[in-house]
Structure formats: C-alpha cells, structure tokens
N, C-alpha and C positions, 0 to 999 in steps of 0.2 A: 763657612761653606766647605764641604769635603768632596773631593773627587778621588777617593781612595782606590777605586778599581782601575783608574787610568784609561778608561775606554772613551774614545771620541765617537759619537754617533752621527752618521751622516743625516742630512736633511731627508725627511720622509719622501720628498719628491724625487730624489735621486736613487732611492732603493729600487733594485730590480732593473735599472738601466745598465747596459753594457757599453763600453767605449765604442764609438763608431769606427769601423775598420775601413781603411783605404788600401787599395792594391799597391804592391811594391812596384817600383819602376822597372821596366823591362829594357834589356839592351839588345843590340843587333837590329835586324831589319824586321822588327815586329810591327804589325799594323794594328794599332790600338783603336778598337771600335767598341770599347766597353765603358767609356766615361763621357760620351756626348760632347767632347771638346770640338771646337770649331776650327777654322782655317789657320794656317800659319801666317802671322802678320808680317808686314814689311820689315826688313832689317833696318830700314831707315829710322824706325822708331828708336831702336837702341843707339844707333849712331848719333842721333840728335840728343839723346839723354846724356851720352858720354861727353858730348861737346859742352854741356852745361857746367861741368866741373863738379868738385866734391860738395859744393853747397847743396846739391840735390839730395845728398844723404845726410847732411848735417842739420838741415832745417826741418822744423815741424811743418806738416803739409798745410797749404792753403787750398781748400777745395771749392772756393767760391766760383772760379772760372768753370770748373767741371760741372758744378750744379747748374750754372747758367746755361751751359751748352746743352745739357740733358733736358732742362726745362724748355729751352727753345725748340728742341726737336719735338716735344710734346705740345707746344703751343700754350704753356702755362707759365705763371710767374714763378721765379725761383724759390719764393717762400713756400711753395706747395710741393717742394721736392727735397729729398735728403739723400746724399750719397752714403752708402753703407759698405761694410766689409763683405762683399758678395751679396747675392740675393738672400743667402741664409741669414745674414745679420738683419736685413730688412724684414724678413719673416719673423725672426725672433723678437725684434723690437715691437712689431705690430702685435704679436701675440701677448707679450708682457704688458703692453699698453692697455689691453682690454680684458684679458683673462686673469683669473685669480681663483683661489679655493671657493667652491660653491657655484662657480660659473661653468658653462658648458660650451664645448666646441663641437660643431657638426662637421664631420670629415668624410667625404666620399672616398672610398678605398677600392683597390690599392692606389696609393699615391706616393708622393715624395715623403720618405720615411722620417725626415727631420721634423716635419710638422707635428707628428704625434709626440716626438721627444720634447719639442719646445713647449707644447701645451702641458705635458706632464710636469716639466720643470716649473711651470707657472702654477702648478697645483690645481689645474682645471680638470674637469671630467670630459671625456671624449665619447661622443656618440657616432659610431660608424654607420655609413650608408653604402651599400654595395654599388660600385660603378664598373661593370664589366661589359656593358652593351654600348653601342655607338653613341646613343643620345645621353646627355647629362641627366641624371636621375632627379629632375626637378621636383616631381610630386613626392617622391620618397624623402627628399630633403625637407620639404615643407611639412610633411607629416611627422618628421622626427623632432620638430621644434617643440621645446618646452618653455616654461616660465624661466628656466635657468639658462637658456641659450643666449650667449653673448656674442658669438662669432660663428660664421660659416666660411669655410675655405673653398675656393673654386680654383683649381689648378688646371690651366688650359693653355696650350696642349698639356695633357696630363703626363707626368712621368711616374711609372715607366710605360704606360699603355699607349700614349700618343693620342688618346681620345680628347675631343674638344667640346667645350660648352659654347654657347652663343651669347652675344651681347643681350639678346632678349631674355635668356635665362637669368643673367645677372640683374637686368632691369626688373624682372618679376620678383626676384628675391628682395631687392632693394625696396620696391614698392610695398610688398606684402609684409615686410619685416623692418620697418623704419627704426626700430630700437635695437637692431642687431648689426654688428659690423660685418661687412662682406669683404673678406680678404681675397684678392684675385692675384694669383701667382702667374705671371706672364713670362717666365724665363725663356720659353721657346717660341714666343709669339711671332718673331721675324720669319719663322718657317711656316706659319699657319696660313690658311687661305684668308683669314680675317684677323686683323689686329684691332681689338676692341678698346685699346687704351683710351683714345680720345673720347669715345662714346661713354664709357663707364665712369670716366673721371668727372662727368657732369652729374653723377648721382651723389646724393648727400652723405651716404654712409658706406662709401667704398674706399679702400686703399688698394693700390696696385703695386706689385713688386716686379722689377725687371733686372737684367744683368748684362754685362759685357762679356761674360764667360763663354757664351755659346756662339751666336752668329758673328760676333766680333773677334773670336779667337783669342781672347785675353783672360782666360781662366786663371793664369798664374798671377795676374795683378790683383785678383779678388776685389773687383769693383762691381757693386750692385747699387740699386737705388729703389726708393719707394716714393710714390706720389699720391696725393690726396688733398683734402682741404688743408688750409693753413693751420687750423686748430689741431688736426690729427698729426701733421708733421711736427708740430711743437711737442706733442706727446712722444713721438719717436726720437726726437733729439734729446729729450730728457731721459729716455730709456737706455741710452748707450753712451759709449765713450766719445769725447769730443773730436778725436782724430781717428776716424774709422779706417782710412787707408793711408799708405805711406806717400811721401812726396814723389818718389819715382812712379808709383802707380797712378797718382793723380795727374802727373804731367804726361805720362805715356797715354793714358786714357783720353785726356783732352786733345792730344795731337791726333789720335786715332779718329776721334769724332770729327775733327776739322778736315781730315784728309781722306778718310777711308770709307765714306758712305757708299760710294758707287761699287767698290770692290766687295763690300759686305753684301750688297744687294745681288751682285752677280753670283756670289757664293751661295746665297740662299736659293736663287733660281736653280743653280746646279743641284743642290740638295733635293729640291722638290722633284726634279726629273729623276734622280737616282731613287728617291722614295717610291715613285710610281713604278719604276722598272723592277725594283727589288720585290715589291708587293706582288707584281704579276709573276715573277719567277717563282716565288714561294708558293703562290696559289697553284701554279702549274705542277708543282711537286706534291700537291695535296696537303700542304701545310695550312693551318688555320691562322689567318692574319687579321689583325684589327686595323681599321682605318686610322691613319696617323697624321697629326698636324705638326709633329716635331722633326728634329733632325735624326730620327731613328725609326726603326720598324720593330713592332712587338709581335711575336709569333709564338704559337704553341706547337710543340713537336711531341711525337710519341716518346722520345727520349732526348730531352734537351741537353742533358749532361753528356751524352755520347756525341751529339753534333758539336757541342762546344769543344770537347776534347779533340775531335777530328779537325776542327778549325785551328785550334791551338797548335796541333802538329804541323800545320801549314803556316804558322807564324801569325795567325789572326786571332785577336782577343775580342770576345763578346761577353755580354753579361747574362748570367742566369740567376735564379732566385730560389735555391733549394730551401724547402721548409717554410717558405713564406706563404701566408694565406692568399688564395686567389692566383698565385703565381707559379704553382708547381708545373714543371715541364714547359715553362715559358722562357723566352729568350728576347733580349733587347739588343738590336744590332744598330750601332751608330752608323750614319752615312758619312763617308769620307769627304764628299764634295770635291773629288779629284778623279779624273778619268782613269788613270793608271791603277790607283788603289781600288776603285770600284770594279774595274775589270778583274783584278786579283781576287776580290771578294766573291764576285758572281761565278767565276770559274771554279773556285774552291767549293762553293755551294752546289754547283751543277755536278761536280764530281762526287761529293759526299751524298747528295740526294738522288744521284743517278738520273738526272734530268736529260 
C-alpha cells in the first residue's frame, strides 16, 4: 500500500464545516446579554466544594446521585435518564443514535445551529421547514416527511426566536409518525408558559433534552440531560463517553438541585416579567417583536447592527446574526433577571430608540 502524496483527507461529513466560534470574555462592567446565561448561583456551592478536599478533583465522577435527582424531578425511573456534557451532548448522542447516511432529519428553521452540524456529522440529510410565525409549522413538517425521514427536531422555546410549540404538536407528530424519532429540545422550558416534559415523556417515540445552564445559572458546569424510554437511553449511553461531566460539576449540580429549586423559580418569574416589559417597550418603539417563551426577546430592527453597536458603547452586549438566513437585521436580547441590570438595559434602549 502506498501513500506517496502524504495527504490526509478529512471525513466527507466534516468538509465545509467551520469551527464554532464563541465570543471572547469581556472585562469591566459589561452587561452580557448575548449568551442566554442564567442567574448567579449561591457562593455556598463553591464553599461546600472546597470543603470536600482534593478528592473532588482526583476521582472519576459518580453521576448516579445526579441522575436520580433529575429523574425524581421528572417523576421517572433513573434508568430513563442520562446526564450529559450539557444539552449539546444530549442532542448529539440522540442524533447519532438514530441518524446515519441515507436517513433524513426534518428541522424547522431558524433554530439552534448545532443541530444541523450534528446531523451533518452523522452523514444524514437535512430537510428544512421555515418557522418564522408564532405557531409551530405542524402541517409543513408533516408534509415534508419522506420514506427516509428518521427524526424530527422540536426546539421549544426555540433559540434564537423564542417561538414555542405545544404538547399537542408533539403528540400529533408522535401519533402520525410512529416510526420517526421526535427529538424535543427543552433547554429553555423553565421560562415557558408550558413545560411539556411530563406529558411528552409518555409518548413512545420521544426523547427530551434539558440543561442546568439556563434557569439554574450553571452553564460553566456543562451539565445537561436526556430522558426517554429505557431502550432509548441505553442507545444514548452507548453513543458517548462513560464520564460525561467532571466530579466537581456532578457534585455542584446535585447540591444546586437539592437546595436551589425555589430560587430558580423566583428567577424564572422575574425573567417572565422582564420579558413582557421588554416586548412592550420595543413595540412602543415600532420594533417588530416575536412572542417569546425563553429567557430572551427576539426582535427585528431596520439596522440591528447599528443598535447593537450603540448598546455596546454603553457596555451592553446582545446577539445579532449577520448573513444568516431568516435572521438578517434581527437581534436576540437575553433577559438579566435582575432589577438593576434590566433598568440599565431599558434606559439604554429608550435612549437609542428615542422612546
């Protein structure tokens, strides 16, 4: 065998993909409203971790307690749940468990951009369905199904638009397409008017994914999870590494679940109030705003780049999507869930938009 040219060829599934870009850390009194991060957790979490000594970084993680706590919150057996390295890992494992070359994913767009990437890396085909109106495009999704369709993604509340599907939408998909996996991404469900987790977990062909990164304020721990039938969860365990999170992450997450439920709910209540107020403020300025179920508001401006720059000059970071289909001149503004920070945001917008 000869390899005289010395060239190594990448997998055909990775060609054309660019590395995912994350924003650099900002210093100073910057108000970061561009990454949908949640509240600041209690410092007592870190204090307790330090008190456990160096074994917490020496030992491989035992995630059984964490999985039991999460399963208990959902009212299911722990065999039906898997902890993952953030919800991203849960989504990728789910996709790799079902999709392969020759199979097809139906993906309402715009949506979380990693879903397309994960499906591409699995070698699957992607059939996009536009979702830019308030209601989930149920009929369009059903009409897009072919003999090759193996999975449909339902991201609700959707990122970056904040639009929501209903449990009835998922039930219809499940009933009409029993041979198709319905992957329901619920990363922002704590902020929505409806948490469909328990209801859709009763369906035979559904996997849900959730995270502690948003409502719980633990994005740095990278703790997510997936739930479904015991059979599907076995697939997901086989599709990834045996130690998805670190020992510090597992222990901090477990303590947060044991002690922080009430503070998490209060934060989500605060975010919902801010969401309503911000939507009303933007509408008053003549800005087109979509209804949102997330911890953010999605709006379209005549010049989103100019508004973003003006906010940045005031030390406030928000997310825009230049060059992305369906997202031109749009902006996603995370809600801080904090009275002082929200006042800072609204006063800046009132000044920029001359309200």
